[in-house]
C-alpha positions as CSV (number, residue, x, y, z in Angstrom):
1,M,7.0,11.4,10.8
2,D,5.2,14.8,10.8
3,K,2.8,16.1,13.4
4,L,-0.3,14.8,11.8
5,Q,1.0,11.2,11.7
6,T,2.3,11.5,15.2
7,V,-1.2,12.5,16.4
8,R,-2.8,9.7,14.4
9,K,-0.4,7.1,15.9
10,I,-1.3,8.4,19.4
11,V,-5.0,8.2,18.7
12,Q,-4.7,4.7,17.1
13,S,-2.6,3.4,20.1
14,A,-5.1,4.8,22.6
15,F,-8.1,3.2,20.9
16,F,-6.2,-0.1,20.4
17,I,-5.2,-0.3,24.1
18,K,-8.7,0.7,25.3
19,F,-10.3,-1.8,23.0
20,V,-8.1,-4.8,23.9
21,I,-8.2,-4.1,27.7
22,L,-11.9,-3.2,28.0
23,S,-13.1,-6.0,25.7
24,A,-11.0,-8.5,27.8
25,V,-12.6,-7.2,31.0
26,L,-16.1,-6.5,29.8
27,S,-16.3,-9.2,27.1
28,S,-19.1,-8.6,24.6
29,F,-20.2,-5.5,26.5
30,F,-17.5,-3.4,24.8
31,C,-16.9,-3.6,21.1
32,L,-16.3,-1.1,18.3
33,C,-17.3,-3.5,15.6
34,I,-20.3,-2.2,13.7
35,F,-20.8,-5.5,12.0
36,G,-20.9,-7.3,15.4
37,Y,-23.7,-4.9,16.3
38,I,-25.5,-5.8,13.1
39,E,-25.2,-9.5,14.0
40,Q,-26.6,-8.8,17.5
41,F,-29.6,-7.0,16.0
42,I,-30.2,-9.8,13.5
43,L,-30.0,-12.6,16.2
44,M,-31.3,-10.9,19.3
45,G,-33.1,-7.7,18.2
46,S,-30.7,-5.8,20.5
47,I,-30.5,-2.0,20.0
48,Y,-28.4,-0.9,23.1
49,F,-25.5,-0.1,20.7
50,V,-27.5,2.3,18.6
51,P,-25.8,5.5,20.0
52,V,-22.3,4.1,19.0
53,V,-23.5,3.2,15.5
54,I,-25.0,6.6,15.1
55,V,-21.8,8.3,16.2
56,I,-19.6,6.2,13.9
57,S,-22.0,6.6,11.0
58,L,-22.2,10.4,11.4
59,L,-18.4,10.6,11.6
60,T,-18.2,8.6,8.4
61,I,-20.8,10.7,6.5
62,I,-19.0,13.9,7.6
63,F,-15.3,12.9,7.4
64,G,-15.2,9.7,5.5
65,R,-13.7,6.4,6.8
66,V,-11.9,8.0,9.7
67,F,-12.8,5.0,11.8
68,C,-10.6,2.8,9.6
69,G,-7.6,5.1,9.7
70,W,-7.8,6.4,13.3
71,M,-9.8,4.0,15.5
72,C,-10.0,0.5,14.1
73,P,-7.7,-2.0,16.2
74,L,-7.2,-4.2,13.1
75,G,-6.3,-1.1,11.0
76,F,-3.7,-0.3,13.7
77,I,-2.2,-3.8,13.5
78,F,-2.0,-3.8,9.7
79,D,-0.6,-0.3,9.7
80,L,2.3,-1.4,11.8
81,T,2.7,-4.5,9.7
82,Y,3.3,-2.7,6.4
83,R,5.5,0.0,8.1
84,L,7.7,-2.8,9.4
85,R,8.3,-4.1,5.9
86,V,9.0,-0.5,4.7
87,K,11.5,-0.1,7.5
88,L,13.2,-3.5,6.9
89,S,13.3,-3.2,3.1
90,G,13.9,0.5,2.8
91,L,11.1,0.8,0.2
92,K,10.6,4.2,-1.4
93,K,7.3,3.0,-3.0
94,L,4.7,0.8,-1.4
95,P,4.1,-2.6,-3.2
96,E,1.1,-2.6,-5.5
97,V,-1.3,-5.2,-6.7
98,P,-1.6,-5.1,-10.5
99,K,-4.1,-2.5,-11.4
100,N,-6.5,-4.7,-13.3
101,I,-6.6,-7.2,-10.4
102,H,-6.9,-4.4,-7.7
103,N,-9.8,-2.8,-9.5
104,K,-11.7,-6.0,-9.3
105,L,-10.7,-7.2,-5.8
106,K,-11.7,-3.9,-4.1
107,Y,-15.3,-4.8,-4.6
108,L,-14.9,-8.2,-2.9
109,K,-15.4,-6.7,0.6
110,Y,-19.0,-5.7,-0.5
111,V,-19.7,-9.3,-1.5
112,I,-18.3,-10.5,1.8
113,L,-20.5,-7.9,3.7
114,V,-23.7,-9.2,2.1
115,L,-22.6,-12.9,2.4
116,F,-22.0,-12.6,6.2
117,I,-25.3,-10.9,6.8
118,I,-27.1,-13.7,4.9
119,L,-25.2,-16.4,6.7
120,T,-25.8,-14.8,10.1
121,Y,-29.5,-14.7,9.4
122,H,-29.8,-18.3,8.1
123,L,-27.4,-20.0,10.5
124,T,-28.6,-18.0,13.5
125,T,-25.1,-17.5,14.9
126,Y,-22.4,-14.9,15.0
127,V,-20.7,-16.0,11.8
128,Y,-18.3,-13.0,11.4
129,C,-17.6,-12.7,15.1
130,S,-16.5,-16.3,15.2
131,V,-13.7,-15.7,12.6
132,C,-13.0,-12.0,13.2
133,P,-9.2,-11.6,13.5
134,I,-9.5,-9.2,16.4
135,G,-11.1,-11.9,18.4
136,A,-7.7,-13.5,18.7
137,L,-6.5,-10.6,20.9
138,T,-9.6,-10.2,23.1
139,N,-12.3,-12.0,24.9
140,L,-14.8,-11.3,22.1
141,S,-15.7,-14.7,20.7
142,G,-12.0,-15.4,19.9
143,T,-11.4,-18.8,18.3
144,V,-8.5,-20.8,16.9
145,I,-9.8,-19.9,13.5
146,S,-9.7,-16.2,14.3
147,F,-6.1,-16.5,15.5
148,V,-5.1,-18.3,12.3
149,V,-7.0,-15.7,10.2
150,L,-5.2,-12.9,12.0
151,I,-1.8,-14.4,11.4
152,G,-2.7,-15.0,7.7
153,F,-3.8,-11.4,7.2
154,I,-0.7,-10.1,9.0
155,I,1.5,-12.0,6.6
156,L,-0.6,-10.8,3.6
157,G,-0.4,-7.3,4.9
158,F,3.3,-7.6,5.1
159,I,3.4,-8.3,1.4
160,Y,0.6,-5.9,0.3
161,P,-0.2,-3.0,2.6
162,M,-3.6,-3.0,4.3
163,A,-4.7,-6.0,2.1
164,F,-7.5,-7.0,4.5
165,C,-8.8,-3.4,4.7
166,R,-8.7,-3.0,0.9
167,Y,-10.4,-6.2,-0.2
168,L,-11.9,-8.2,2.6
169,C,-13.2,-6.1,5.6
170,P,-17.0,-6.1,5.7
171,I,-16.8,-3.1,8.2
172,G,-14.8,-1.2,5.6
173,A,-17.4,-2.0,3.0
174,L,-20.2,-0.8,5.2
175,L,-18.4,2.4,6.0
176,G,-17.5,2.8,2.4
177,I,-21.2,3.0,1.5
178,F,-21.6,5.8,4.1
179,S,-18.6,7.7,2.7
180,L,-19.5,7.7,-1.0
181,K,-20.0,11.5,-0.8
182,P,-18.7,12.7,2.6
183,V,-19.0,16.3,3.6
184,F,-15.2,16.7,4.0
185,K,-13.2,15.2,1.1
186,L,-9.6,14.5,0.2
187,K,-8.7,16.8,-2.7
188,L,-5.8,17.4,-5.0
189,N,-4.9,21.0,-6.0
190,K,-4.0,20.7,-9.6
191,D,-2.4,24.1,-9.6
192,K,0.1,23.0,-7.0
193,C,0.6,19.4,-8.1
194,V,3.7,18.7,-10.1
195,N,2.7,15.1,-10.9
196,C,5.5,13.5,-8.9
197,K,3.0,11.0,-7.6
198,L,4.8,10.8,-4.3
199,C,1.3,10.8,-2.7
200,E,0.4,7.6,-4.7
201,K,3.6,5.9,-3.8
202,K,2.8,6.4,-0.1
203,C,-0.9,5.5,-0.2
204,P,-1.4,2.1,1.6
205,V,-4.7,1.4,-0.2
206,Q,-3.4,2.1,-3.7
207,I,-5.6,5.1,-4.6
208,E,-4.5,7.0,-7.7
209,L,-4.8,10.5,-6.4
210,T,-3.6,12.2,-9.6
211,E,-6.4,10.5,-11.6
212,K,-9.4,10.1,-9.3
213,I,-9.7,10.1,-5.5
214,E,-12.2,7.4,-4.5
215,Q,-13.5,8.8,-1.2
216,H,-15.1,5.6,-0.2
217,E,-11.9,3.6,-0.6
218,C,-9.8,6.2,1.3
219,I,-9.2,5.2,5.0
220,R,-8.2,8.8,5.9
221,C,-4.7,7.9,7.1
222,F,-3.5,11.1,5.3
223,E,-0.2,9.5,4.4
224,C,-0.6,11.2,1.0
225,K,-1.0,14.6,2.6
226,S,2.1,14.0,4.8
227,A,4.1,12.9,1.8
228,C,3.3,15.8,-0.5
229,R,6.1,18.4,-0.6
230,K,4.0,21.0,-2.5
231,D,1.0,21.0,-0.1
232,A,-1.2,20.0,-3.0
233,V,-3.2,17.4,-1.0
234,K,-6.0,19.1,0.9
235,F,-8.8,17.8,3.2
236,G,-11.9,20.0,3.4
237,S,-15.5,20.6,2.3
């Protein structure tokens, strides 16, 4: 593991520990879930969380989905899950969903985003929060359903890396909209690239870097950058 990934793991661990401990102590008064804030606004007109939303939104507009790859507690869990499989199986290339299926499924999270917003408004309840997988680990509206959902997605993530983040997370969908054209982008230097595709083999969200880098799908884990032996993967404006 290189220095970049070591730093990322430290940051992820810190956010995960802080989130779980503080949410358990402070209940709904501490949450990093932007979608939970949206539900609060729809149901209660609450705006106390605006500063947090502004900060995360600005970070996303500038750097892309860094929240997903560095701060999200669920992202941390699913990151550990697929790494466990790699370690146990000795995989040199991460498992991939067939390309034609993947290219369709990656839009599902946007449908889920809209659906949860509509259901929250019409049912006047915290629809997403009641089934959110992270609720199983905290005091934030955790239910039996959220626990079952978490276990199900951990199993799915063991088979296909970051499956929840790729196809089902409404927060990822929302942040994806903000990161369509971020200020800082992941880039591939064609002059240095030897087309070994090692970057693609290590990408947990199945981005084809040698063809087209979809900034809004990239979770900024920088596994591709760490894997590249020619220093062809860059991150900048």
